[in-house]
C-alpha positions as YAML, in Angstrom:
chain: A
units: angstrom
residues:
- id: 1
  name: MET
  ca: [-12.41, -7.97, 7.90]
- id: 2
  name: LYS
  ca: [-13.29, -5.88, 10.92]
- id: 3
  name: PHE
  ca: [-13.17, -2.08, 11.02]
- id: 4
  name: LEU
  ca: [-11.94, -0.34, 14.14]
- id: 5
  name: SER
  ca: [-11.66, 3.39, 14.57]
- id: 6
  name: TRP
  ca: [-8.56, 4.98, 15.99]
- id: 7
  name: ARG
  ca: [-10.68, 6.25, 18.89]
- id: 8
  name: GLU
  ca: [-11.98, 2.74, 19.63]
- id: 9
  name: LEU
  ca: [-8.43, 1.42, 19.55]
- id: 10
  name: ARG
  ca: [-7.27, 4.09, 21.96]
- id: 11
  name: ASN
  ca: [-10.18, 3.58, 24.36]
- id: 12
  name: THR
  ca: [-10.58, -0.20, 24.13]
- id: 13
  name: PRO
  ca: [-7.40, -1.82, 22.76]
- id: 14
  name: ARG
  ca: [-8.73, -5.24, 23.80]
- id: 15
  name: LYS
  ca: [-11.06, -5.10, 20.75]
- id: 16
  name: LEU
  ca: [-8.04, -5.26, 18.48]
- id: 17
  name: TRP
  ca: [-6.47, -8.19, 20.33]
- id: 18
  name: ASN
  ca: [-9.77, -10.08, 20.35]
- id: 19
  name: ALA
  ca: [-10.24, -9.57, 16.62]
- id: 20
  name: LEU
  ca: [-6.70, -10.70, 15.84]
- id: 21
  name: ARG
  ca: [-7.13, -13.79, 17.98]
- id: 22
  name: GLY
  ca: [-9.88, -14.87, 15.59]
- id: 23
  name: ASP
  ca: [-7.53, -14.69, 12.57]
- id: 24
  name: THR
  ca: [-9.27, -11.53, 11.34]
- id: 25
  name: THR
  ca: [-7.70, -8.63, 9.51]
- id: 26
  name: VAL
  ca: [-8.52, -5.29, 11.10]
- id: 27
  name: ALA
  ca: [-8.75, -2.04, 9.16]
- id: 28
  name: LEU
  ca: [-7.94, 0.94, 11.36]
- id: 29
  name: THR
  ca: [-9.91, 4.03, 10.42]
- id: 30
  name: ALA
  ca: [-9.72, 7.75, 11.12]
- id: 31
  name: ASN
  ca: [-12.85, 9.76, 10.47]
- id: 32
  name: GLY
  ca: [-14.32, 6.74, 8.67]
- id: 33
  name: VAL
  ca: [-11.41, 6.50, 6.22]
- id: 34
  name: PRO
  ca: [-9.23, 3.35, 6.26]
- id: 35
  name: LYS
  ca: [-5.64, 4.23, 7.19]
- id: 36
  name: ALA
  ca: [-3.97, 0.92, 8.06]
- id: 37
  name: LEU
  ca: [-4.42, -2.83, 8.06]
- id: 38
  name: VAL
  ca: [-3.46, -4.93, 11.06]
- id: 39
  name: ILE
  ca: [-2.92, -8.65, 10.66]
- id: 40
  name: GLY
  ca: [-2.07, -11.21, 13.27]
- id: 41
  name: VAL
  ca: [1.43, -12.64, 13.02]
- id: 42
  name: GLU
  ca: [3.07, -15.57, 14.74]
- id: 43
  name: GLN
  ca: [6.49, -14.87, 16.22]
- id: 44
  name: ASN
  ca: [8.22, -17.27, 13.82]
- id: 45
  name: ASP
  ca: [6.50, -15.68, 10.81]
- id: 46
  name: LEU
  ca: [7.41, -12.06, 11.52]
- id: 47
  name: GLU
  ca: [10.19, -11.73, 8.92]
- id: 48
  name: THR
  ca: [8.14, -13.48, 6.24]
- id: 49
  name: ALA
  ca: [5.09, -11.33, 7.00]
- id: 50
  name: LEU
  ca: [7.21, -8.19, 6.77]
- id: 51
  name: TYR
  ca: [8.64, -9.32, 3.42]
- id: 52
  name: VAL
  ca: [5.16, -10.03, 2.06]
- id: 53
  name: ALA
  ca: [3.83, -6.69, 3.34]
- id: 54
  name: ARG
  ca: [6.65, -4.84, 1.57]
- id: 55
  name: ARG
  ca: [5.87, -6.68, -1.67]
- id: 56
  name: VAL
  ca: [2.20, -5.76, -1.36]
- id: 57
  name: ARG
  ca: [3.09, -2.09, -0.87]
- id: 58
  name: ALA
  ca: [5.30, -2.21, -3.96]
- id: 59
  name: GLU
  ca: [2.57, -3.88, -6.02]
- id: 60
  name: LEU
  ca: [0.06, -1.23, -4.86]
- id: 61
  name: ALA
  ca: [2.47, 1.51, -5.95]
- id: 62
  name: VAL
  ca: [2.87, -0.11, -9.38]
- id: 63
  name: ALA
  ca: [-0.91, -0.42, -9.74]
- id: 64
  name: ARG
  ca: [-1.32, 3.28, -8.90]
- id: 65
  name: MET
  ca: [1.36, 4.22, -11.44]
- id: 66
  name: ARG
  ca: [-0.35, 2.13, -14.12]
- id: 67
  name: THR
  ca: [-3.69, 3.79, -13.37]
- id: 68
  name: GLN
  ca: [-2.11, 7.25, -13.55]
- id: 69
  name: ALA
  ca: [-0.37, 6.37, -16.83]
- id: 70
  name: LYS
  ca: [-3.64, 5.16, -18.32]
- id: 71
  name: GLU
  ca: [-5.47, 8.30, -17.18]
- id: 72
  name: ALA
  ca: [-2.74, 10.49, -18.70]
- id: 73
  name: GLY
  ca: [-2.75, 8.46, -21.92]
- id: 74
  name: VAL
  ca: [0.93, 7.58, -21.66]
- id: 75
  name: ASP
  ca: [0.23, 3.86, -21.42]
- id: 76
  name: ARG
  ca: [0.19, 3.77, -25.23]
- id: 77
  name: LEU
  ca: [3.69, 5.23, -25.76]
- id: 78
  name: SER
  ca: [5.95, 3.29, -28.10]
- id: 79
  name: PRO
  ca: [9.41, 2.18, -26.95]
- id: 80
  name: GLU
  ca: [10.88, 4.97, -29.11]
- id: 81
  name: ASP
  ca: [8.65, 7.55, -27.41]
- id: 82
  name: ILE
  ca: [9.69, 6.27, -23.99]
- id: 83
  name: ALA
  ca: [13.39, 6.44, -24.93]
- id: 84
  name: ALA
  ca: [12.92, 10.03, -26.14]
- id: 85
  name: GLU
  ca: [11.25, 10.97, -22.83]
- id: 86
  name: VAL
  ca: [14.11, 9.40, -20.86]
- id: 87
  name: ARG
  ca: [16.72, 11.28, -22.92]
- id: 88
  name: ALA
  ca: [14.87, 14.57, -22.43]
- id: 89
  name: ALA
  ca: [14.64, 14.00, -18.67]
- id: 90
  name: ARG
  ca: [18.35, 13.17, -18.45]
- id: 91
  name: ARG
  ca: [19.27, 16.30, -20.44]
- id: 92
  name: ALA
  ca: [17.12, 18.44, -18.16]
- id: 93
  name: ARG
  ca: [18.73, 16.90, -15.08]
- id: 94
  name: ARG
  ca: [22.27, 17.73, -16.31]
- id: 95
  name: ARG
  ca: [21.49, 21.43, -16.52]
...
């Protein structure tokens, strides 16, 4: 994987195209923090690549939720506890 800052991309966009030509994934950064991934895509693979990217985003969201649940200690709730939480949330929403 190659890292490319937003400033480098703005000033020398050819660096991105050259990296993608070599079948490399490029991480775009802002102030040294990764903000986006850019992958090369063939024209015929665009829809499939978009589908896969959406699945990856969903899996990342689930992983974050699992981590947050574990940190909060709610990963050990029983099915009965979960049902009680759902009922309480639904009651609160009706009000």
